[in-house]
PDBQT receptor file of N, H, CA, C and O in Angstrom, charges set to zero:
ATOM      1  N   MET A   1       0.841  -1.180   0.000  1.00  0.00    +0.000 N 
ATOM      2  CA  MET A   1       0.000   0.000   0.000  1.00  0.00    +0.000 C 
ATOM      3  C   MET A   1       0.882   1.238   0.000  1.00  0.00    +0.000 C 
ATOM      4  O   MET A   1       1.943   1.289   0.622  1.00  0.00    +0.000 OA
ATOM      5  N   THR A   2       0.397   2.216  -0.718  1.00  0.00    +0.000 N 
ATOM      6  H   THR A   2      -0.464   2.174  -1.224  1.00  0.00    +0.000 HD
ATOM      7  CA  THR A   2       1.179   3.440  -0.833  1.00  0.00    +0.000 C 
ATOM      8  C   THR A   2       0.592   4.534   0.042  1.00  0.00    +0.000 C 
ATOM      9  O   THR A   2      -0.492   4.404   0.611  1.00  0.00    +0.000 OA
ATOM     10  N   GLN A   3       1.332   5.588   0.122  1.00  0.00    +0.000 N 
ATOM     11  H   GLN A   3       2.212   5.694  -0.340  1.00  0.00    +0.000 HD
ATOM     12  CA  GLN A   3       0.876   6.736   0.890  1.00  0.00    +0.000 C 
ATOM     13  C   GLN A   3      -0.366   7.352   0.228  1.00  0.00    +0.000 C 
ATOM     14  O   GLN A   3      -1.253   7.855   0.917  1.00  0.00    +0.000 OA
ATOM     15  N   ALA A   4      -0.425   7.310  -1.084  1.00  0.00    +0.000 N 
ATOM     16  H   ALA A   4       0.295   6.901  -1.644  1.00  0.00    +0.000 HD
ATOM     17  CA  ALA A   4      -1.558   7.881  -1.813  1.00  0.00    +0.000 C 
ATOM     18  C   ALA A   4      -2.862   7.169  -1.420  1.00  0.00    +0.000 C 
ATOM     19  O   ALA A   4      -3.912   7.807  -1.336  1.00  0.00    +0.000 OA
ATOM     20  N   PHE A   5      -2.800   5.872  -1.184  1.00  0.00    +0.000 N 
ATOM     21  H   PHE A   5      -1.947   5.354  -1.253  1.00  0.00    +0.000 HD
ATOM     22  CA  PHE A   5      -3.998   5.137  -0.770  1.00  0.00    +0.000 C 
ATOM     23  C   PHE A   5      -4.573   5.712   0.518  1.00  0.00    +0.000 C 
ATOM     24  O   PHE A   5      -5.781   5.929   0.619  1.00  0.00    +0.000 OA
ATOM     25  N   TYR A   6      -3.724   5.957   1.488  1.00  0.00    +0.000 N 
ATOM     26  H   TYR A   6      -2.743   5.780   1.406  1.00  0.00    +0.000 HD
ATOM     27  CA  TYR A   6      -4.197   6.499   2.762  1.00  0.00    +0.000 C 
ATOM     28  C   TYR A   6      -4.736   7.912   2.605  1.00  0.00    +0.000 C 
ATOM     29  O   TYR A   6      -5.728   8.277   3.237  1.00  0.00    +0.000 OA
ATOM     30  N   VAL A   7      -4.091   8.701   1.771  1.00  0.00    +0.000 N 
ATOM     31  H   VAL A   7      -3.286   8.405   1.257  1.00  0.00    +0.000 HD
ATOM     32  CA  VAL A   7      -4.544  10.076   1.543  1.00  0.00    +0.000 C 
ATOM     33  C   VAL A   7      -5.916  10.059   0.875  1.00  0.00    +0.000 C 
ATOM     34  O   VAL A   7      -6.835  10.745   1.324  1.00  0.00    +0.000 OA
ATOM     35  N   TYR A   8      -6.057   9.278  -0.198  1.00  0.00    +0.000 N 
ATOM     36  H   TYR A   8      -5.311   8.722  -0.563  1.00  0.00    +0.000 HD
ATOM     37  CA  TYR A   8      -7.334   9.215  -0.905  1.00  0.00    +0.000 C 
ATOM     38  C   TYR A   8      -8.429   8.595  -0.037  1.00  0.00    +0.000 C 
ATOM     39  O   TYR A   8      -9.583   9.020  -0.095  1.00  0.00    +0.000 OA
ATOM     40  N   ALA A   9      -8.080   7.616   0.745  1.00  0.00    +0.000 N 
ATOM     41  H   ALA A   9      -7.143   7.271   0.791  1.00  0.00    +0.000 HD
ATOM     42  CA  ALA A   9      -9.062   6.995   1.636  1.00  0.00    +0.000 C 
ATOM     43  C   ALA A   9      -9.541   7.991   2.691  1.00  0.00    +0.000 C 
ATOM     44  O   ALA A   9     -10.730   8.031   3.007  1.00  0.00    +0.000 OA
ATOM     45  N   SER A  10      -8.648   8.776   3.226  1.00  0.00    +0.000 N 
ATOM     46  H   SER A  10      -7.682   8.743   2.970  1.00  0.00    +0.000 HD
ATOM     47  CA  SER A  10      -9.057   9.746   4.242  1.00  0.00    +0.000 C 
ATOM     48  C   SER A  10      -9.903  10.859   3.629  1.00  0.00    +0.000 C 
ATOM     49  O   SER A  10     -10.868  11.311   4.246  1.00  0.00    +0.000 OA
ATOM     50  N   TYR A  11      -9.556  11.303   2.433  1.00  0.00    +0.000 N 
ATOM     51  H   TYR A  11      -8.772  10.936   1.932  1.00  0.00    +0.000 HD
ATOM     52  CA  TYR A  11     -10.391  12.290   1.751  1.00  0.00    +0.000 C 
ATOM     53  C   TYR A  11     -11.768  11.708   1.436  1.00  0.00    +0.000 C 
ATOM     54  O   TYR A  11     -12.783  12.388   1.592  1.00  0.00    +0.000 OA
ATOM     55  N   GLY A  12     -11.803  10.482   1.004  1.00  0.00    +0.000 N 
ATOM     56  H   GLY A  12     -10.979   9.929   0.878  1.00  0.00    +0.000 HD
ATOM     57  CA  GLY A  12     -13.074   9.828   0.720  1.00  0.00    +0.000 C 
ATOM     58  C   GLY A  12     -13.939   9.693   1.961  1.00  0.00    +0.000 C 
ATOM     59  O   GLY A  12     -15.144   9.941   1.920  1.00  0.00    +0.000 OA
ATOM     60  N   PHE A  13     -13.316   9.296   3.065  1.00  0.00    +0.000 N 
ATOM     61  H   PHE A  13     -12.337   9.095   3.097  1.00  0.00    +0.000 HD
ATOM     62  CA  PHE A  13     -14.052   9.168   4.322  1.00  0.00    +0.000 C 
ATOM     63  C   PHE A  13     -14.575  10.523   4.785  1.00  0.00    +0.000 C 
ATOM     64  O   PHE A  13     -15.716  10.625   5.237  1.00  0.00    +0.000 OA
ATOM     65  N   ALA A  14     -13.751  11.565   4.677  1.00  0.00    +0.000 N 
ATOM     66  H   ALA A  14     -12.824  11.482   4.310  1.00  0.00    +0.000 HD
ATOM     67  CA  ALA A  14     -14.187  12.907   5.076  1.00  0.00    +0.000 C 
ATOM     68  C   ALA A  14     -15.346  13.378   4.203  1.00  0.00    +0.000 C 
ATOM     69  O   ALA A  14     -16.287  13.996   4.702  1.00  0.00    +0.000 OA
ATOM     70  N   ALA A  15     -15.286  13.093   2.910  1.00  0.00    +0.000 N 
ATOM     71  H   ALA A  15     -14.522  12.591   2.505  1.00  0.00    +0.000 HD
ATOM     72  CA  ALA A  15     -16.372  13.473   2.009  1.00  0.00    +0.000 C 
ATOM     73  C   ALA A  15     -17.650  12.703   2.365  1.00  0.00    +0.000 C 
ATOM     74  O   ALA A  15     -18.740  13.274   2.361  1.00  0.00    +0.000 OA
ATOM     75  N   LEU A  16     -17.517  11.424   2.669  1.00  0.00    +0.000 N 
ATOM     76  H   LEU A  16     -16.631  10.960   2.672  1.00  0.00    +0.000 HD
ATOM     77  CA  LEU A  16     -18.671  10.611   3.043  1.00  0.00    +0.000 C 
ATOM     78  C   LEU A  16     -19.328  11.134   4.317  1.00  0.00    +0.000 C 
ATOM     79  O   LEU A  16     -20.553  11.231   4.389  1.00  0.00    +0.000 OA
ATOM     80  N   VAL A  17     -18.538  11.466   5.302  1.00  0.00    +0.000 N 
ATOM     81  H   VAL A  17     -17.543  11.387   5.244  1.00  0.00    +0.000 HD
ATOM     82  CA  VAL A  17     -19.076  12.003   6.560  1.00  0.00    +0.000 C 
ATOM     83  C   VAL A  17     -19.749  13.350   6.316  1.00  0.00    +0.000 C 
ATOM     84  O   VAL A  17     -20.817  13.617   6.867  1.00  0.00    +0.000 OA
ATOM     85  N   THR A  18     -19.135  14.197   5.499  1.00  0.00    +0.000 N 
ATOM     86  H   THR A  18     -18.267  13.980   5.052  1.00  0.00    +0.000 HD
ATOM     87  CA  THR A  18     -19.717  15.504   5.187  1.00  0.00    +0.000 C 
ATOM     88  C   THR A  18     -21.059  15.348   4.487  1.00  0.00    +0.000 C 
ATOM     89  O   THR A  18     -22.017  16.043   4.825  1.00  0.00    +0.000 OA
ATOM     90  N   ILE A  19     -21.140  14.450   3.523  1.00  0.00    +0.000 N 
ATOM     91  H   ILE A  19     -20.362  13.885   3.249  1.00  0.00    +0.000 HD
ATOM     92  CA  ILE A  19     -22.391  14.202   2.807  1.00  0.00    +0.000 C 
ATOM     93  C   ILE A  19     -23.444  13.633   3.753  1.00  0.00    +0.000 C 
ATOM     94  O   ILE A  19     -24.611  14.019   3.688  1.00  0.00    +0.000 OA
ATOM     95  N   ALA A  20     -23.038  12.720   4.628  1.00  0.00    +0.000 N 
ATOM     96  H   ALA A  20     -22.090  12.406   4.681  1.00  0.00    +0.000 HD
ATOM     97  CA  ALA A  20     -23.982  12.107   5.563  1.00  0.00    +0.000 C 
ATOM     98  C   ALA A  20     -24.553  13.142   6.527  1.00  0.00    +0.000 C 
ATOM     99  O   ALA A  20     -25.758  13.146   6.778  1.00  0.00    +0.000 OA
ATOM    100  N   VAL A  21     -23.719  14.012   7.065  1.00  0.00    +0.000 N 
ATOM    101  H   VAL A  21     -22.740  14.009   6.861  1.00  0.00    +0.000 HD
ATOM    102  CA  VAL A  21     -24.190  15.039   8.004  1.00  0.00    +0.000 C 
ATOM    103  C   VAL A  21     -25.085  16.042   7.285  1.00  0.00    +0.000 C 
ATOM    104  O   VAL A  21     -26.092  16.480   7.841  1.00  0.00    +0.000 OA
ATOM    105  N   THR A  22     -24.732  16.406   6.068  1.00  0.00    +0.000 N 
ATOM    106  H   THR A  22     -23.914  16.050   5.616  1.00  0.00    +0.000 HD
ATOM    107  CA  THR A  22     -25.559  17.327   5.289  1.00  0.00    +0.000 C 
ATOM    108  C   THR A  22     -26.932  16.716   5.008  1.00  0.00    +0.000 C 
ATOM    109  O   THR A  22     -27.954  17.383   5.168  1.00  0.00    +0.000 OA
ATOM    110  N   ALA A  23     -26.956  15.466   4.597  1.00  0.00    +0.000 N 
ATOM    111  H   ALA A  23     -26.126  14.923   4.467  1.00  0.00    +0.000 HD
ATOM    112  CA  ALA A  23     -28.221  14.785   4.305  1.00  0.00    +0.000 C 
ATOM    113  C   ALA A  23     -29.065  14.646   5.573  1.00  0.00    +0.000 C 
ATOM    114  O   ALA A  23     -30.276  14.866   5.540  1.00  0.00    +0.000 OA
ATOM    115  N   TRP A  24     -28.433  14.285   6.680  1.00  0.00    +0.000 N 
ATOM    116  H   TRP A  24     -27.450  14.106   6.707  1.00  0.00    +0.000 HD
ATOM    117  CA  TRP A  24     -29.140  14.136   7.945  1.00  0.00    +0.000 C 
ATOM    118  C   TRP A  24     -29.771  15.468   8.365  1.00  0.00    +0.000 C 
ATOM    119  O   TRP A  24     -30.922  15.501   8.802  1.00  0.00    +0.000 OA
ATOM    120  N   THR A  25     -29.025  16.554   8.235  1.00  0.00    +0.000 N 
ATOM    121  H   THR A  25     -28.090  16.528   7.880  1.00  0.00    +0.000 HD
ATOM    122  CA  THR A  25     -29.530  17.869   8.596  1.00  0.00    +0.000 C 
ATOM    123  C   THR A  25     -30.708  18.260   7.709  1.00  0.00    +0.000 C 
ATOM    124  O   THR A  25     -31.696  18.808   8.199  1.00  0.00    +0.000 OA
ATOM    125  N   TRP A  26     -30.615  17.987   6.419  1.00  0.00    +0.000 N 
ATOM    126  H   TRP A  26     -29.813  17.542   6.021  1.00  0.00    +0.000 HD
ATOM    127  CA  TRP A  26     -31.679  18.325   5.477  1.00  0.00    +0.000 C 
ATOM    128  C   TRP A  26     -32.950  17.520   5.785  1.00  0.00    +0.000 C 
ATOM    129  O   TRP A  26     -34.046  18.079   5.823  1.00  0.00    +0.000 OA
ATOM    130  N   VAL A  27     -32.801  16.219   6.003  1.00  0.00    +0.000 N 
ATOM    131  H   VAL A  27     -31.911  15.764   5.973  1.00  0.00    +0.000 HD
ATOM    132  CA  VAL A  27     -33.957  15.359   6.289  1.00  0.00    +0.000 C 
ATOM    133  C   VAL A  27     -34.590  15.757   7.625  1.00  0.00    +0.000 C 
ATOM    134  O   VAL A  27     -35.815  15.807   7.735  1.00  0.00    +0.000 OA
ATOM    135  N   ASP A  28     -33.784  16.035   8.623  1.00  0.00    +0.000 N 
ATOM    136  H   ASP A  28     -32.789  15.995   8.534  1.00  0.00    +0.000 HD
ATOM    137  CA  ASP A  28     -34.313  16.427   9.928  1.00  0.00    +0.000 C 
ATOM    138  C   ASP A  28     -35.018  17.777   9.848  1.00  0.00    +0.000 C 
ATOM    139  O   ASP A  28     -36.047  17.973  10.495  1.00  0.00    +0.000 OA
ATOM    140  N   GLY A  29     -34.482  18.704   9.068  1.00  0.00    +0.000 N 
ATOM    141  H   GLY A  29     -33.647  18.545   8.543  1.00  0.00    +0.000 HD
ATOM    142  CA  GLY A  29     -35.130  20.004   8.898  1.00  0.00    +0.000 C 
ATOM    143  C   GLY A  29     -36.502  19.867   8.262  1.00  0.00    +0.000 C 
ATOM    144  O   GLY A  29     -37.451  20.542   8.660  1.00  0.00    +0.000 OA
ATOM    145  N   ARG A  30     -36.601  18.993   7.273  1.00  0.00    +0.000 N 
ATOM    146  H   ARG A  30     -35.829  18.446   6.949  1.00  0.00    +0.000 HD
ATOM    147  CA  ARG A  30     -37.905  18.762   6.638  1.00  0.00    +0.000 C 
ATOM    148  C   ARG A  30     -38.899  18.165   7.638  1.00  0.00    +0.000 C 
ATOM    149  O   ARG A  30     -40.075  18.528   7.643  1.00  0.00    +0.000 OA
ATOM    150  N   ALA A  31     -38.423  17.257   8.477  1.00  0.00    +0.000 N 
ATOM    151  H   ALA A  31     -37.468  16.962   8.473  1.00  0.00    +0.000 HD
ATOM    152  CA  ALA A  31     -39.302  16.646   9.481  1.00  0.00    +0.000 C 
ATOM    153  C   ALA A  31     -39.771  17.689  10.499  1.00  0.00    +0.000 C 
ATOM    154  O   ALA A  31     -40.938  17.693  10.890  1.00  0.00    +0.000 OA
ATOM    155  N   ARG A  32     -38.864  18.569  10.927  1.00  0.00    +0.000 N 
ATOM    156  H   ARG A  32     -37.916  18.565  10.609  1.00  0.00    +0.000 HD
ATOM    157  CA  ARG A  32     -39.252  19.608  11.887  1.00  0.00    +0.000 C 
ATOM    158  C   ARG A  32     -40.255  20.569  11.272  1.00  0.00    +0.000 C 
ATOM    159  O   ARG A  32     -41.181  21.009  11.955  1.00  0.00    +0.000 OA
ATOM    160  N   ARG A  33     -40.089  20.911   9.975  1.00  0.00    +0.000 N 
ATOM    161  H   ARG A  33     -39.337  20.553   9.421  1.00  0.00    +0.000 HD
ATOM    162  CA  ARG A  33     -41.048  21.793   9.319  1.00  0.00    +0.000 C 
ATOM    163  C   ARG A  33     -42.421  21.149   9.225  1.00  0.00    +0.000 C 
ATOM    164  O   ARG A  33     -43.435  21.827   9.394  1.00  0.00    +0.000 OA
ATOM    165  N   ARG A  34     -42.467  19.838   8.956  1.00  0.00    +0.000 N 
ATOM    166  H   ARG A  34     -41.644  19.287   8.818  1.00  0.00    +0.000 HD
ATOM    167  CA  ARG A  34     -43.746  19.129   8.922  1.00  0.00    +0.000 C 
ATOM    168  C   ARG A  34     -44.397  19.126  10.293  1.00  0.00    +0.000 C 
ATOM    169  O   ARG A  34     -45.604  19.340  10.405  1.00  0.00    +0.000 OA
ATOM    170  N   GLU A  35     -43.612  18.886  11.342  1.00  0.00    +0.000 N 
ATOM    171  H   GLU A  35     -42.631  18.713  11.251  1.00  0.00    +0.000 HD
ATOM    172  CA  GLU A  35     -44.151  18.907  12.707  1.00  0.00    +0.000 C 
ATOM    173  C   GLU A  35     -44.683  20.288  13.066  1.00  0.00    +0.000 C 
ATOM    174  O   GLU A  35     -45.753  20.411  13.663  1.00  0.00    +0.000 OA
ATOM    175  N   LEU A  36     -43.939  21.324  12.703  1.00  0.00    +0.000 N 
ATOM    176  H   LEU A  36     -43.070  21.224  12.218  1.00  0.00    +0.000 HD
ATOM    177  CA  LEU A  36     -44.366  22.684  12.992  1.00  0.00    +0.000 C 
ATOM    178  C   LEU A  36     -45.658  23.015  12.253  1.00  0.00    +0.000 C 
ATOM    179  O   LEU A  36     -46.553  23.643  12.819  1.00  0.00    +0.000 OA
ATOM    180  N   ALA A  37     -45.759  22.602  11.006  1.00  0.00    +0.000 N 
ATOM    181  H   ALA A  37     -45.032  22.092  10.546  1.00  0.00    +0.000 HD
ATOM    182  CA  ALA A  37     -46.984  22.847  10.234  1.00  0.00    +0.000 C 
ATOM    183  C   ALA A  37     -48.169  22.122  10.867  1.00  0.00    +0.000 C 
ATOM    184  O   ALA A  37     -49.271  22.668  10.917  1.00  0.00    +0.000 OA
ATOM    185  N   ALA A  38     -47.953  20.897  11.349  1.00  0.00    +0.000 N 
ATOM    186  H   ALA A  38     -47.058  20.454  11.308  1.00  0.00    +0.000 HD
ATOM    187  CA  ALA A  38     -49.033  20.152  11.994  1.00  0.00    +0.000 C 
ATOM    188  C   ALA A  38     -49.467  20.835  13.288  1.00  0.00    +0.000 C 
ATOM    189  O   ALA A  38     -50.662  20.908  13.576  1.00  0.00    +0.000 OA
ATOM    190  N   LEU A  39     -48.523  21.329  14.059  1.00  0.00    +0.000 N 
ATOM    191  H   LEU A  39     -47.553  21.270  13.826  1.00  0.00    +0.000 HD
ATOM    192  CA  LEU A  39     -48.860  22.031  15.295  1.00  0.00    +0.000 C 
ATOM    193  C   LEU A  39     -49.617  23.320  15.002  1.00  0.00    +0.000 C 
ATOM    194  O   LEU A  39     -50.611  23.618  15.664  1.00  0.00    +0.000 OA
ATOM    195  N   GLU A  40     -49.157  24.086  14.018  1.00  0.00    +0.000 N 
ATOM    196  H   GLU A  40     -48.349  23.844  13.480  1.00  0.00    +0.000 HD
ATOM    197  CA  GLU A  40     -49.827  25.334  13.679  1.00  0.00    +0.000 C 
ATOM    198  C   GLU A  40     -51.214  25.069  13.108  1.00  0.00    +0.000 C 
ATOM    199  O   GLU A  40     -52.135  25.850  13.345  1.00  0.00    +0.000 OA
ATOM    200  N   ALA A  41     -51.378  23.989  12.365  1.00  0.00    +0.000 N 
ATOM    201  H   ALA A  41     -50.629  23.355  12.172  1.00  0.00    +0.000 HD
ATOM    202  CA  ALA A  41     -52.702  23.640  11.841  1.00  0.00    +0.000 C 
ATOM    203  C   ALA A  41     -53.647  23.263  12.974  1.00  0.00    +0.000 C 
ATOM    204  O   ALA A  41     -54.859  23.445  12.862  1.00  0.00    +0.000 OA
ATOM    205  N   GLY A  42     -53.095  22.738  14.063  1.00  0.00    +0.000 N 
ATOM    206  H   GLY A  42     -52.110  22.589  14.154  1.00  0.00    +0.000 HD
ATOM    207  CA  GLY A  42     -53.906  22.370  15.215  1.00  0.00    +0.000 C 
ATOM    208  C   GLY A  42     -54.188  23.531  16.151  1.00  0.00    +0.000 C 
ATOM    209  O   GLY A  42     -54.845  23.350  17.176  1.00  0.00    +0.000 OA
ATOM    210  N   GLY A  43     -53.704  24.715  15.818  1.00  0.00    +0.000 N 
ATOM    211  H   GLY A  43     -53.170  24.862  14.986  1.00  0.00    +0.000 HD
ATOM    212  CA  GLY A  43     -53.992  25.893  16.627  1.00  0.00    +0.000 C 
ATOM    213  C   GLY A  43     -52.879  26.300  17.565  1.00  0.00    +0.000 C 
ATOM    214  O   GLY A  43     -53.002  27.312  18.255  1.00  0.00    +0.000 OA
ATOM    215  N   ILE A  44     -51.810  25.553  17.613  1.00  0.00    +0.000 N 
ATOM    216  H   ILE A  44     -51.711  24.731  17.052  1.00  0.00    +0.000 HD
ATOM    217  CA  ILE A  44     -50.688  25.909  18.483  1.00  0.00    +0.000 C 
ATOM    218  C   ILE A  44     -49.780  26.855  17.715  1.00  0.00    +0.000 C 
ATOM    219  O   ILE A  44     -49.341  26.549  16.606  1.00  0.00    +0.000 OA
ATOM    220  N   ARG A  45     -49.503  28.006  18.313  1.00  0.00    +0.000 N 
ATOM    221  H   ARG A  45     -49.859  28.255  19.214  1.00  0.00    +0.000 HD
ATOM    222  CA  ARG A  45     -48.672  29.015  17.653  1.00  0.00    +0.000 C 
ATOM    223  C   ARG A  45     -47.335  29.158  18.353  1.00  0.00    +0.000 C 
ATOM    224  O   ARG A  45     -47.187  28.810  19.524  1.00  0.00    +0.000 OA
ATOM    225  N   ARG A  46     -46.369  29.672  17.620  1.00  0.00    +0.000 N 
ATOM    226  H   ARG A  46     -46.489  29.955  16.668  1.00  0.00    +0.000 HD
ATOM    227  CA  ARG A  46     -45.053  29.942  18.202  1.00  0.00    +0.000 C 
ATOM    228  C   ARG A  46     -45.096  31.226  19.012  1.00  0.00    +0.000 C 
ATOM    229  O   ARG A  46     -45.826  32.156  18.669  1.00  0.00    +0.000 OA
ATOM    230  N   ARG A  47     -44.325  31.280  20.076  1.00  0.00    +0.000 N 
ATOM    231  H   ARG A  47     -43.732  30.524  20.354  1.00  0.00    +0.000 HD
ATOM    232  CA  ARG A  47     -44.278  32.487  20.891  1.00  0.00    +0.000 C 
ATOM    233  C   ARG A  47     -43.686  33.658  20.120  1.00  0.00    +0.000 C 
ATOM    234  O   ARG A  47     -44.038  34.809  20.381  1.00  0.00    +0.000 OA
ATOM    235  N   SER A  48     -42.800  33.384  19.181  1.00  0.00    +0.000 N 
ATOM    236  H   SER A  48     -42.514  32.449  18.968  1.00  0.00    +0.000 HD
ATOM    237  CA  SER A  48     -42.182  34.458  18.408  1.00  0.00    +0.000 C 
ATOM    238  C   SER A  48     -43.151  35.062  17.403  1.00  0.00    +0.000 C 
ATOM    239  O   SER A  48     -42.841  36.090  16.801  1.00  0.00    +0.000 OA
ATOM    240  N   ALA A  49     -44.321  34.451  17.205  1.00  0.00    +0.000 N 
ATOM    241  H   ALA A  49     -44.573  33.616  17.694  1.00  0.00    +0.000 HD
ATOM    242  CA  ALA A  49     -45.303  34.941  16.235  1.00  0.00    +0.000 C 
ATOM    243  C   ALA A  49     -46.475  35.608  16.942  1.00  0.00    +0.000 C 
ATOM    244  O   ALA A  49     -47.627  35.425  16.548  1.00  0.00    +0.000 OA
ATOM    245  N   ARG A  50     -46.183  36.382  17.988  1.00  0.00    +0.000 N 
ATOM    246  H   ARG A  50     -45.248  36.531  18.308  1.00  0.00    +0.000 HD
ATOM    247  CA  ARG A  50     -47.243  37.084  18.730  1.00  0.00    +0.000 C 
ATOM    248  C   ARG A  50     -47.860  38.169  17.862  1.00  0.00    +0.000 C 
ATOM    249  O   ARG A  50     -47.175  38.760  17.028  1.00  0.00    +0.000 OA
ATOM    250  N   PRO A  51     -49.133  38.432  18.050  1.00  0.00    +0.000 N 
ATOM    251  CA  PRO A  51     -49.753  39.534  17.319  1.00  0.00    +0.000 C 
ATOM    252  C   PRO A  51     -49.169  40.868  17.758  1.00  0.00    +0.000 C 
ATOM    253  O   PRO A  51     -48.679  40.998  18.880  1.00  0.00    +0.000 OA
ATOM    254  N   LYS A  52     -49.221  41.867  16.867  1.00  0.00    +0.000 N 
ATOM    255  H   LYS A  52     -49.619  41.761  15.956  1.00  0.00    +0.000 HD
ATOM    256  CA  LYS A  52     -48.607  43.156  17.160  1.00  0.00    +0.000 C 
ATOM    257  C   LYS A  52     -49.348  43.938  18.247  1.00  0.00    +0.000 C 
ATOM    258  O   LYS A  52     -48.757  44.815  18.876  1.00  0.00    +0.000 OA
ATOM    259  N   ASP A  53     -50.621  43.641  18.479  1.00  0.00    +0.000 N 
ATOM    260  H   ASP A  53     -51.102  42.929  17.968  1.00  0.00    +0.000 HD
ATOM    261  CA  ASP A  53     -51.389  44.371  19.497  1.00  0.00    +0.000 C 
ATOM    262  C   ASP A  53     -51.369  43.670  20.852  1.00  0.00    +0.000 C 
ATOM    263  O   ASP A  53     -52.237  43.927  21.685  1.00  0.00    +0.000 OA
ATOM    264  N   SER A  54     -50.400  42.793  21.088  1.00  0.00    +0.000 N 
ATOM    265  H   SER A  54     -49.694  42.585  20.410  1.00  0.00    +0.000 HD
ATOM    266  CA  SER A  54     -50.348  42.089  22.359  1.00  0.00    +0.000 C 
ATOM    267  C   SER A  54     -49.919  43.028  23.482  1.00  0.00    +0.000 C 
ATOM    268  O   SER A  54     -49.199  44.000  23.251  1.00  0.00    +0.000 OA
ATOM    269  N   VAL A  55     -50.363  42.732  24.684  1.00  0.00    +0.000 N 
ATOM    270  H   VAL A  55     -50.947  41.942  24.872  1.00  0.00    +0.000 HD
ATOM    271  CA  VAL A  55     -50.068  43.537  25.841  1.00  0.00    +0.000 C 
ATOM    272  C   VAL A  55     -48.636  43.282  26.298  1.00  0.00    +0.000 C 
ATOM    273  O   VAL A  55     -48.165  42.145  26.312  1.00  0.00    +0.000 OA
ATOM    274  N   GLY A  56     -47.954  44.367  26.672  1.00  0.00    +0.000 N 
ATOM    275  H   GLY A  56     -48.337  45.291  26.660  1.00  0.00    +0.000 HD
ATOM    276  CA  GLY A  56     -46.607  44.225  27.201  1.00  0.00    +0.000 C 
ATOM    277  C   GLY A  56     -45.544  44.058  26.154  1.00  0.00    +0.000 C 
ATOM    278  O   GLY A  56     -44.493  43.479  26.428  1.00  0.00    +0.000 OA
ATOM    279  N   ASP A  57     -45.791  44.556  24.950  1.00  0.00    +0.000 N 
ATOM    280  H   ASP A  57     -46.644  45.027  24.727  1.00  0.00    +0.000 HD
ATOM    281  CA  ASP A  57     -44.780  44.419  23.903  1.00  0.00    +0.000 C 
ATOM    282  C   ASP A  57     -43.781  45.568  23.904  1.00  0.00    +0.000 C 
ATOM    283  O   ASP A  57     -42.894  45.611  23.052  1.00  0.00    +0.000 OA
ATOM    284  N   GLY A  58     -43.911  46.510  24.857  1.00  0.00    +0.000 N 
ATOM    285  H   GLY A  58     -44.631  46.475  25.550  1.00  0.00    +0.000 HD
ATOM    286  CA  GLY A  58     -42.927  47.570  24.999  1.00  0.00    +0.000 C 
ATOM    287  C   GLY A  58     -43.215  48.794  24.164  1.00  0.00    +0.000 C 
ATOM    288  O   GLY A  58     -42.375  49.692  24.107  1.00  0.00    +0.000 OA
ATOM    289  N   GLU A  59     -44.353  48.875  23.518  1.00  0.00    +0.000 N 
ATOM    290  H   GLU A  59     -45.036  48.146  23.565  1.00  0.00    +0.000 HD
ATOM    291  CA  GLU A  59     -44.650  50.050  22.710  1.00  0.00    +0.000 C 
ATOM    292  C   GLU A  59     -45.790  50.830  23.289  1.00  0.00    +0.000 C 
ATOM    293  O   GLU A  59     -46.179  51.858  22.735  1.00  0.00    +0.000 OA
TER     294      GLU A  59
């Protein structure tokens, strides 16, 4: 085995891990968006989406 084998193998492994983490993040983000849409459809709202006329907003 040559030194080039180890270099190419390590680059390949790093690329595989990078692709796997990117794919995992993308799939998980889609799942969270679906969950959020289901919650909002059920009437549950995010605290950051308060109406502008809410009491105690500092204005």
